[in-house]
N, C-alpha and C positions, 0 to 999 in steps of 0.2 A: 602759485600753482597746486591745487591740493591734491595727494597722492591717491591712485587709482584704489577703487575698493576692495578690489584684490588681483593676484598677482597674475600677468597675463600668460605665464607657462608655470605648467606644475613644477614644483623643484622636488627633485629626488622621487621615491616611489618606485624605481626600477623593479627592485622584486617584486613587489607588490602589483603593479599593473603587469606584469610577465606572468605569475599566476592568473589573475583573470584572462587574459589571454589564451593560455592554455587550455583554461577551462573554456573558452568559446571555441578552441580549436577541437576538445574533443567534442562540442555538440555537433561541430559541422560535421564528426565522423560519426552523427546518431550513437555519443554515447553523452547522455545528458549528465549535466553537473551543476549541483549546488555551490556557490562561495559563500562563504559567510564572513564579512567585513567587519572586526571587530577594533575600537579604539576609544580614546577618550573622547569628550566633546572638545568641538574645534579643531579637533586632530587632522583633518581632512579625509574624512572617509565619501562625503559625498562630492568632493574635487577629483578623486582617483576615482569614483564611478563614472563622473562627466567625461574624463580624459579616455575612457577604457571605450564609454560608446561611442567618442569623437574617431577613434579609430574604427572600430570593427564598423560601423556604419559608412565610412568614409570610401569611396570609390573613384579615386583621382584620375585614374587611366581610363574608367570609363567601360570596365571589363563586364559590368554587371548587366546584360542585356536582356534579360529574362526577368521582371519584377520579380516571381518569386525567389531569386536569389538575396534580394534584398533582404536583410533580418528587420523584423518587427521587433519594435521596442515597447514596455509598454510598464509603466511607472505606476507605482500603490506608495504613498504616503500616508504612514500609520501616524496617528493624531491621540495625543493624552485625551481621554474622555474617562478617565477614572475607569472602576474596575467594572463597570456596567456596559463599555463601550457596545455598540452594537457589532453583532456577527458580519464577519468582513467586510468591514468599513475600509481597508485599503484597496482589497480586492473589486471594489466597486469601481474604483479608477482604473485599475491594473484593465477591466473587462470594457470601461468605456475606451479606453486606448486600444485596445484590439479592435475592437467596432470600427471605429475610427481607419483604422490601419487596412482590415481586410475588408470591411463591409458587410453589408448584412446577410446578403447572400451565402457568404463565405462561413460567416459564424453562426448561422442558422446550420448550416450543411455538417459543421462541425460540432455542433450540439450533439445531433444525432436525435434523440427522440423528442416526441412532441413535449413529454415532462420534462425533459432537460430544459428544453427552449421556454418553458412555461416559467421554470425557477429561474432562469436568468434573465428574460424579463423583468423582472422585480427591480434590476439592479442597471439593465442597460434597455431604456426604452427605447419601443421600436422594432424589436427584433422579433415579438409575439406577431401572430395572425390579429390582423384588426378585428375578426368574428371568429373568436376561440371557441372551442365546443364546448357547451355550459357544464360539463362534467368533467373537462380535461383538469385532470390534478398536475399539482406541481409535482417534481422528485426531490433529492435528498440534493441538497445545493453543494455542497463539497464534493461530490459526486460528478455534478454537474463541470463544475470547472475541471476536475481530472481529467475526464473526456474531451471536452474542450481542447486544453492544452496538449493535451495527447493527438487528437487528431489535427489541430493545426499545425501542431511541429512535424507532422510527416510531408508538408508543403512549403513550410516556411521556416529557418531557423527563427524560435520565437526565444526573447529577452525580456525575463520579466525582473524588474528590478523593486524591491521592498526597503524601503527606508524607515530607519527607528525603530527596528522591531520592539525595541523595550515597552513601548507603547502598543504593540499590536494586541488585540483582542484574542480570547482564547482560539476562536473558530480558525483564524488567520494562523496562529501558531499550527495548529494540529493539521489543517492545507498543508503548511511549507514541511512537515515533517515527512506527511504521507509524501509530496510530490518528491523530496529529496530522495527516499529510500526506496520508493517502489517502481517509478517509472523510468523505463528503460528501452533503448532504442529509438528513441526521437530527438529531435535536432532543439533541444530546448536546455537554456542557461539559465538558473535562478541565480540572484545575485542580491544579497540579502545584509544589512548593516544595523548595527546598533550599538548604543554607549556601554563599553564596558565596565565603565565607572558608574553605571546606574543600575548594575547587576549584582546585587546583596543573594545571601543565600535563600530569600526568602520569596526571590522573584518569581514568578510564575514563569517567565522564559527560562530559566535555569535548568530546570530537567527536559526540557525542549531541546535547550543548547548540549546536555550532558548523551540525549539520544542520538544527537544527529552528531556527536564527534563519534561515535561509534559506526557511521554509515560512510562505506567507503569512498561511496560517490561525490561526499562532500569535500570541499576544499576549504581550507580555512586561512585568512588573511590577517594579519595582524600589523593595523596602521600607528607606529611608535612614532613620538614627537623627533623633529628634525633634529641633526646636529647642531652644531655651533657653525660648519663649513657652509650647510645647508640654509640654516639661518639668515646668513650672512647673502648668501645667492637669492632668497625672498627677498630681503632689505633691498639689496641693490635693485631689483625690478620695481619695487615699491617708489623710494626714494633714493636715487643715486647720490654718491658724492658725501654720506655720512661719514665722520668719524669714525675710524674705528671700535674707538673704546663706546661711542655711543651705540655700535653693532653690536657689540660683545655684553653690552647691559642690556640690550632688547634680548640677547638670547636667552640670559640668564633670568630676565624677569617674566619672559613667555612661556621660560619650559620648554621651548621648542614647539608649542602649539601655534601652528599659523594662522589663525583666528585670532590670537592675542596679538602675535606678530605685526599683523595688517592694523589693529587697534591702536595699539603702541605707536606705530609707524603714524596713523591717523592725528595722534595726540600733538605731534611734530615738537615744541619747544614747552609745550604745557607742564607742569608738574607731574610726576608720576602719580597716578593713585596708591594707596596704600593697600586694598585689596582688589580680589579678583572680580568681585560685585561692581565693585566702584569703576573699574577699568571697562567691563560689559558694557555700563550706563551712560560712558562717557560722553557718548554721542547724543544719549538724550539728555544727557545733561544741559546740553547745549542749546536744546530746541526751546521755542516757546512756550506758554501756559497751554495754550490753547490742543498744540501738538503735542507736548505731551498727556494732556486729557485723551486725546482721542486715539492715542497709542495705549495708554491703561486700560480702555475701554475695548480697542482689540486684542490686547493681552488676553482679557478673561476669555476671548472665543475661540483663542487658538494658534496657532502659526499662523495660519491663514484663515481671513476672514471676508467674505463676499460685500461688496460696497452698497446694495441695498440693506446688508442686515446690519452695518456696520451703520448708515445711516439711521436705521430705525431705531436703535439703540442708545445713541450718543446722545448727548446733552447738548451740542454744537448744534447751530444752525447751517442751511447747507453751504452756504458762501463760507463762514467759519470752518466748516468741515474740511473743503476740496483745499482751502487754505495750508490747513494744519497737514492733512496728507502730504498736499505738495513740498511742503517743508521738509517732511520725515524723510521723504523718497529721495529729496536732494541731500541731506545730512546723511543718505546713506542706512539709515536704519532700516528701514521696510524699502519692498520692490513691488513694484507693480506684477500681479500673479493671475492672468485669466482675468475674469470677471470682479475681481477683489484685489486684495493687499496681503503679503507675506512677509514675516521678518525675516531677515537674511539669515538669522541663525536664530537656533531652538532657546541657546542661553538667552539670547537678547531678552525673547520672551517672557522666559520664566523669571528673570530680574525685573522686566518692567510691570509684570504682576505681582511681585513683591512690595511695588513702590505704593501698590493700593492700600488706600483707609479701609479698616473692617467695614465700615458703614458706606464707605463706596462699592465695596467687593459684592456685599449685600444687594446692593441697589442696583449696580450693573447687572448681574447676575440674573437678578428677576425680569429686567428689560430682557435679556436673551431670552429667559423663558418663556416668557409670555409672549414675545414676538413668532419664536419658534412655534411653538402651541398654536398660533394662530394663523401661519402662514406654514406651516411644515409639509414636505414630499410626504410620501407614501415608505419614504425607506426608514430602516428600524434604526441606520445612523442618527435620523431626527429624532427618532422617540427616545433612544435612549440622552441624546445631547438635552434634550428637553430635561428629562429626570436628573441629569447630572448638574446642569444648571439650578435647578429647583434645590438642590442638596444641597451647591454652593451659598444659594440665597438662603438657608436655613430654613426653608419651609418646609417642613417635615412632610405634613398632608400633602402637598402637592406634588414633593419629590416620590411619596409612595404611589399616589395616582398615577403618573408618569412612566414610573414602571411598570404597575400593572401592564397599560399600555404596550409600551415595550415588550413585556412578557410574551403578550397574546400574539402581538405581530412576528416575534422571534420564534415561537413555537409553529404559528402557521405555516414559515416558509424556510426556518433556516437550520440554527444550529443548536443541536442539544448542549454545548457546551455553553453556549451564552445562555440558555434558558435555563441552566442549571445555578450560574450566578446569578441572573434576575434573582431566580426564585427565593435564593440564598439573601438577598440584599434584601427583598421583601420579608422574608420572616427575618433578618436584624432591626426593621424597622416598625414589626409589628405591634411590638409595646408602646412604641412614642408617638401614632397617630390614634385620633378618634375611629374606634368603628371601624377598625380594619375588617373585620368580615365582610362587611357589608362594601366596603370600597372596593374589596378586591373579588367578591362573588366567589370565595372560597376559604376555606380555614386552615390555622395554622399546622395541622398535621399533615392536611392533606397538600399543602404545600411543600414541606418536606418530605411526605411522599412523591410526589412532581418531581424533587430536586433528586431523589434516589434513585427513579426510574432514569432521569436524564442522564447521571452519572454510570448509572449500568450501560442504558445503550452507548456509551462512550467508552466501555471497557475499561472502567477506571471503578473497581469492587470496592478500595478503600473509601473513597468516598462517597459512595452509594450506602456503606454500611455506618459512614457516620452522619450521613442525614436519615437515614434508617431508624439510626439510635435518638437523633434529636428531635424527631415527630415521635418516636415512642415516649421518651419523656414527659411531650406534654399533649399525649392522647389519652385520658383516662375513660375517657366515657362513648365515644362514637365506636363499637365495635365492627363494623367493616372495616373504616380506616385503620383500627390497628392490627386486626386480620390482616390487611394488607401490608401494614408496616411490618408487622413478624414475619408474613413470608417470604419479602423482600429482603429483610436482617436473614432470615435463612438461605436465601440463595446465595446472597454476597460471603456469606460465612462459609459456604460450601465451595465457592470460587476461589476464595483465597486460601482457604485450610484444607481443602478437600474433605470436610466432612460440614454437616449440618447440626446446627442446635436443635437437637429433637424436642424440647421443650418449649422452643418456639414455635413449630408446628402443630405440635399439639394444643397448644394453647390457643392459635387460630382457628382449628377444627372445633375446641367448644366453645370459642365466638360465634361461630359459622353455623354450628348445629342447630336444628329447631328452627330457623328463621325461614320466614316466609318471603323474605325481600329476594325481589329477583338478583339483585346485585351478589348478595349472600351468597346464593345458591352458584351462581357463577363462579364467584371467587373460590367457593368450597372444590369446585371441580379443579382449579388450577392447583388448588393446595395437594388436595387428593394427585394429582401427576407428581407433583414433586415426592411426596412419600413413595408412588408405586418406583420411581426412579431409583430411591434409595432402598428399597425391599429386593428380597426373591421370594420364589415360590409361591405358598399359597396366599399370604399377604401382600404382596405386589399385584395379584391377579384380583384381588378383591378390590383393592385402592383403584384400580385403572378400572374394572367394572362400574364403581361407583361412580367416577369421574365424568364417564360416558354415559350414566343415566342422567345424572344431574345435568350437564350439557343440554343431552337430548330435553330434558323437560324444560327448561329454562328458554331453550330455543335458541342460544347462543351458539353460532356454527365456529367462532373462533375457538371457543372453548372445547367442544366437540373433537374438532380437528387437532387440537392438541392431545387430548386423551385420546384419539385412535391410534397416535404418532405413537405415545408413550406404549399403548398396548401393541402395537406393533414392534417395539422394542423387546418388551418383555416377552413375546412369543419366539421371537429369533432368539434372543439370549437365555431364558429360563427355562424353554421347552425345545431349545436347539430346533426350530422348526421354520427356518426362513422362508421356504416356500409360504407357509399356512402365515406369515408376517404380511405378505402382499395384500391380502384381501381389507384390512381395515385401512391401511393405507390407501388401495383405489378409490375408498367410500372416501376418505376424506378430502381428496383433490376433488371431488365432484361437489363439495359444499359449495355455499356463497361466502367468498371470504376474501377478506382485504389482499392487496397485493403480497404483502409480507408475508401474511399467514400464510396465503396460497404454496409463496415459494417455501415456506417452511416446511410442509406436506408435502411440494414437490419434489424437495431435494433427497427427504428421505425416502421416498418412492424411488427413485434414481438409484439413491445408495442401495435399495435392499434389491433391486433389477439386476445391479452390479453382482451382490453375495449368491445370487441364485445362477450367474452366468449366463443371463438375458441380456445381453451387452448391445445387439442391437437395438430392443426396446429402449434401455436405458438413454440412449445415444437420441433417441426420440422425445423420450419425456424429458430429458435433461434439456434439451435444446429449445423445445417448447415452454418450459419455465423460467428458460434463462432469458428468452426473448422476451417473454412477459415482464421480467423484471425491469429487464432495459427500458421496455416502453413504458413502464410506471418510475422510472430515473431512482431506481432504489437496489442498483447494482453492488453497491460496495455492501451494504447492510446484507443482503439475502442472495447476493449473486455468485460472493466467493465460493462457498463450498459447492453451489453448483456447478460454477465453471471447471471447481477441482474434479467433480465425479465425472463429469460431461467429457473431460480428457482421457482420462482413465477408460472409459467407453469406447472414446474413439481413437486409441491406442491398441484397445483388444481386439478390435474389429479391423483392425490395417489400415488405419488413415491418419498417419502419423503427420501431416501436415497442419490439419485441422486440429487434430490432439494437443499440438505445439502450441497452438492459437490460445485454444482455452486456458492450456495449463501455464503462460505468461498472463493470459488473463486472471487468472487465478491468484497469481503471483504478486500482482501489482494491487489485488483487492484486498490480499489478506495483512494483517500487521507482519512486520518483519520477523517474527518469533514464529509465527502460524503458518508464514509462507514455507517453512524449511519439510514441510510434507509434500510441498509442490516440486520443491527441489529434491528431495527422494524420490518421486516419481519423474521427475525428467532425466534422474543419475540411472533410475531402472530402465527408462527408454534408451538411455545413450549405449547401458553395456548391451541390450538384447540389437542394438543396431549397428555394434561393433565400434563404437566410439570412444575406446575407453581413455584415449588420450583429453577429449572433450569432458568426459565425467570427472577427470581429474583436475583440469581447470574448472571446471566448477564447485567441485567441494575445496578448492583450493579458494575461490573468489566467497564462497557462501560459509567458510568455517566458523567465524563467530555465531552466525544467528544458528546455525546446526548445531553446534555445541550449548547456546542459549537455550535451545527447544531440548534437545536430550534432558538438559539440566529440570526446564520446567515441566518434561512431560514425560516421567520415566517409563508410563505404561505404555510408549510408541516404541519402547527400546527391541520389539521382535521383529517390528517391520524393517526396523533400521538393520537387523540382524539377517534379514530378507532378502535385504538389498544387498547387501555385502556380499551374500551368498552367491546371487546370482552372478555378479562380477566377477566372480572366479569360476564359472563355469566356464568348462571344457568340451572338447568333443569328446575326450576319454574321461570326463569330471574333473575333479579338482583333489587339491588335497586334504589328509585329515590334518587339520588343526582347530585353532581356537573357530573360525567361521563356520566349520561343520561343526562343531560343540555348540556354539551358540543357535545355530538355526536348526539342529537337532532338539534341544531345549525348548524351543517356541514351538514345535510339533508334538511335543509330548503334555505340554503343562495344559491340566484340565482346568485351569483358572482362565486360560486362554479365549478368545471367543472363536466361535467354528470356525470363520474365514482365515482368522492367523493360523489356526491350524491345518488348516487344507492346504495355503499355502506355501507355509515350511516344510509341510511334508512331504508336499512333491519337487519343492527346490532340495530338499534335503535329499531326496533319491537322487535327481540328476546330476549333484553334486560327489555324489558318492558311489555311485552304481553305474556300471558300463558295461559293456561286451567284453569278453577276454581280459578282464582286470578284475584281479581277488578283492573281493569287498573287504574291508576292516569288520571283523567280525562283530565287534561291539556296535558299530554304525548298522551293519545290516540288520542285527537282531531287535534293535530300537527300530528300525526302520519297519520291521516285518512288524511288529508288536503295535505298534501307531496304527499302521493300516487295519486292524482288525477292530480298532474302536469307532472307524468310520461307520456310520450309519449306512445302509444299501439304497438310497433313495438321491435322486437329483442331481444337484453336484458334485456331493459328498461320494457316491455311486462314480461317477467320471474318474474322481480324483483315484479312487482305490483301485481302478482298472490301470489306469498309468502308472500308478506305483506297483503294482503288481507284476505288471509287465517289466518294469524297470528290474525288479528283483529277481523276474526269470532271467533276464540277460546278465544280472551280473553271478547267477547260481549255476551258470553252465547249461541249462534247462537244452533240449533238441531246438534245432534251429525251427523244424516245422513248427514246435508249439509257440516257440516264439513269434513267427510268422502269425501263427494265429492270433496270439494275445494282444498284437500290436495292431493287425489289421482290424480287431475290435474294437480296438481305443481309436482307430482313425475313422472308422466308420460312426461311432458314437458321435466323435466331434464335429461330423461333415453336417449338422445342423446347427453348430453352434457350442456353447457351453464352457469352454475355454477360453482363454486369450489366444491369441495368433501365433505369438510366440512357442508357447507351448503345443498347439495345432502343429506347426510346423515342425515342431521339435518329433513329436510322435510319430511322422512321416519320415523323419531322418532317421527316426529308430528301427521304423518297420523297412525301410530300405537296407538298413544294416543286415535285421535279420534275414533278409531276402537275398542278398547276398553270401551270407552263412550255407544259406538251405539251398544253394546253385542255382537261385532264379536272377541272374544276372542281366538277364534285359528289361525284366521289370523295374529291378535295382535302378538301373541307368536312367530308365528313365523317369522314375519318380525322383531321382537325385536330382538330374535335368530340369525337373516342374521346379522344386525347391529353390534351386539355384537361381532360376531365373525371376521366380515371384517373391521371394523375401523380402530383397533390397526395396524395392515401392512398399511393401508391408512392412517397413519399420522394424524388421530382423533379420539386417542384412549379416549377423553372428552365424544365423542357422543357415545361410546360404554360404557361408565358408565352411561351415562345416559341414555341407554337403558336398562340396567342392574337394575338401580334403579325405572325405571317405571314398570319393570315386576314385581319387589321385591314387589312395592306398590300395586301391582294389583292382588296380589297373584295368578298368572297366576299358573296353575296346571304343577307341577312339574313330569317328565317324558315325557312329550310332548316337543314339540322344544319352549323351554321358560329359559331365563337367570336367572331363581329362584335358580340353583344351586350354593354350594361353587364353585366348579370346574368351573364351566361358569366363576364367578364372578372374581375370581383369576386368570384367564385367562386371564383377559383384561387389568391387571397391567403392567406396563413399566419393564422393566430389572432393573431396579436401585430400585424400588418399590416392585419388589419381591426380591432385597436385603433384602432391609429394613423389609419387612415383616417376613423373615426367622430370622432376627436379634428380631424382636418383637417376634416370637414364642419361641428364647432361652432365652427370660425374661431380654432382655437390656433394660436400660432405654434410652432416646432420647441422654445425653451427651455419654453414651456410645457407641449407634449407631454411633454418628455422631464420636469419636475419632476411632472407627475399618473403617469404610469409606471415614475419611478424609474429612470431611466436619462439618458447623456447628452445633451447638445444635439446634437452631434455624432453619435452612434446615432441618435436621434430623423431627423435630416437624411438618414442614411444610408437610414433605412426609407422617407421620404418618397420619394427619387429614385427607390428600387426599385418601390414602390407606383404612381407616375406611369408611369414606365415598361412595368410590367407591363397596366397598365387602360387604356395608350393614349391617358392622360390630357396635355395640354399644360401644363395648371398647376394649379394646388390649387383654383381655382374650378370648373375643369370635373372633378377629381376629387370634389368635395364633391357635383358635380351626380351625376355616374354614383353615387356610393354613395346618395344620394336616392332615386334611379331603381330601383336594386338592392333597397333596404330595401320599396320601394313594388308590388315584383313579387309578383303572386299564385304562392303554390305549393299544389299538389295533398295535401290531406289524407291 
């Protein structure tokens, strides 16, 4: 009786399986995890994943009454299609599994926008409208996948399995990296496997793995060979009763690789082969000639080959092929797999393919290429497969032509990563085919320019620079293409080294000047915008004006929008006139622009509105443009900065829930390093909302990417200094130390932007100046000098009024004058102009001045209003300050005062109320931490904040105040 083809039960792997199950449990708790399973070929990665899926999908007790409780499993098998494999090959299989599991309506709903549905429809037939609008554009495919998985995993636990990452295309690798690092708060578990023995230091997967290793949400599972005892257990399942010495020899010869153990057991009494290759081919060697020929043909097509394709390319007739396939299945070399057949293991396919004679290899690959060319579908997978088969058949012209087709399809639908590699493949074949220019419809320099642009879009300046240099090396004659390549080299050098090669931009200008070609004038406009960004003063103004004029003359709205946006930045920076910068931006957004360029101009307008304190308008403009990029399916490319700016506008206008949604959206869309700016915005919000412990936890979680961001973007140090100063604010100011020193330096720096100087100065005033507190002489003098440098118009005028009122507090100016100063600030801000946290702080300072002036009733009313309103506005810290001030002033209870225990407790956040309830139960900090799944240190921080907010001297008093508030009757 033959041994079973595989062990009935998995041997060992308890630790590895536990890691997978723990990652799944995290996903159940809405903490997404990505598990990277690595191990050498045949070690049992696939078996481990199968056992894991069997456990998590089983419901032996019938406890899952709701279909939504069932996890959705989707598989994606990466296939070795060579370096020009089509974008998102395995993702197509994942999408089809998801479609089968949830249905068309649910998939369309999860996709969201019409553009996303149009993108996905290319790989999931049947989900698009049967009669789409003629002008419906497809969106960015990677982003459509991200949105789909995010929304699907809100309702169902989605498990995505990607097998054999060592063969993954660049787009799939990039998508995996994005999902692993940015998707949060969803029931999603991703399991990806790869062969560790295939990854050398030049493999494209290597840098992806290095980045994943730095991602906290990624779990690494190493599948190692079985030990001798585990091999003996596996052998006992396959063929019991073997001599222990035979089992020992099996363990030694197999190296503990389960696949090889199975093959060795299957050999039985036959002599052991001398090499691994011979062992892998042992079953193949026992087949008849027809079966061997069928398997060699199948091996040229990949791990899986459809039955109709195999029948078309094999030399066997229908009857002989059926017999050959049946024999191969019976011998357990291949298995039936859907509409075709698959090798039991990729090692077997590789070894069988190696049995092909050179002439046979050329002949079979040619048959595959011809059949797929004539019968292929619309998938870029098929186009890339045709190109790869022609290449293997050594027909370079045909391979070149097929690669041109694959590049055209990839450009129009999917990934710049694959487009870049296809362009590079064409460049590699260029000199080896006749008449390449006519065949491709382009030139070699233009091809390098396309590759450079694709790498730029991917955020890879090093490869973009390399492609630009290669293009320049072969572009002596065409002035427009050469100028475009020079501009691209200038941009990428600037991105890499923070300085451009001025000789490149000067040569580009000399090539374009005087040309009547419309393309040249448009490109010259773009070059001049680069020069304007790099200059200041009259030169920058001259370049920007010429760029605008050229764009207007050529009638190119995209170039005009860029030139107007650069002019706006110049006006805001060089002329220190942010209100004046709005006019060119308002014109730019009215032009006829493609969605990406319109988002570019819209983001600049939103940002400028924020700078001038027009937060309500910024939120409207930002939301409008964000909705447009979402509809266009280009959220990742253009929506990240919009979402970030929009989150600030919403926080500033007292809409914290909406601000958090957009902040988290921006965090998902931005790269891990760039998302540190969103972390900084969230930290500032948490500080003003009196959630210091959550801010500390956020920083602990994101420490790695924050440090990397600070290394990469030292020009953002001032904003980090402002955030630290905001975190240190208190009712009576803060300590004069490094935090104050840093924020004062930011307020004084002439090289800083006006926005940095204003915000830093205001924050420094709040940190160092307070009523009844003697100011540090140096800090007081520096603030006084800095406020005099602010212009007397717009937002700068409002900031100056706030700072001068703070100086009056610190200087001990008579209370009546302080009341007048703060009343003027509050009145000035009643129509907007400053973020809500500064508005509420100004009202609190006005109340303080009223108390000192003896106007206690008005002060009590004002403090009560601030305490009641601020938590819902996302500024609970100011509510606490209002409560503390009312308590210190002993404002009369019964009037509108924040002196009651009920009012004080009402200012607490939901988390702090939970902690206070546990304090009232008598729990210690460690017990509170255990109950709420937080650390004792975090619990301690919460307790300290609660005592300060409600004015309790100790835990017993806090418990009493909680009991009193709980018993206070409320109106129905």
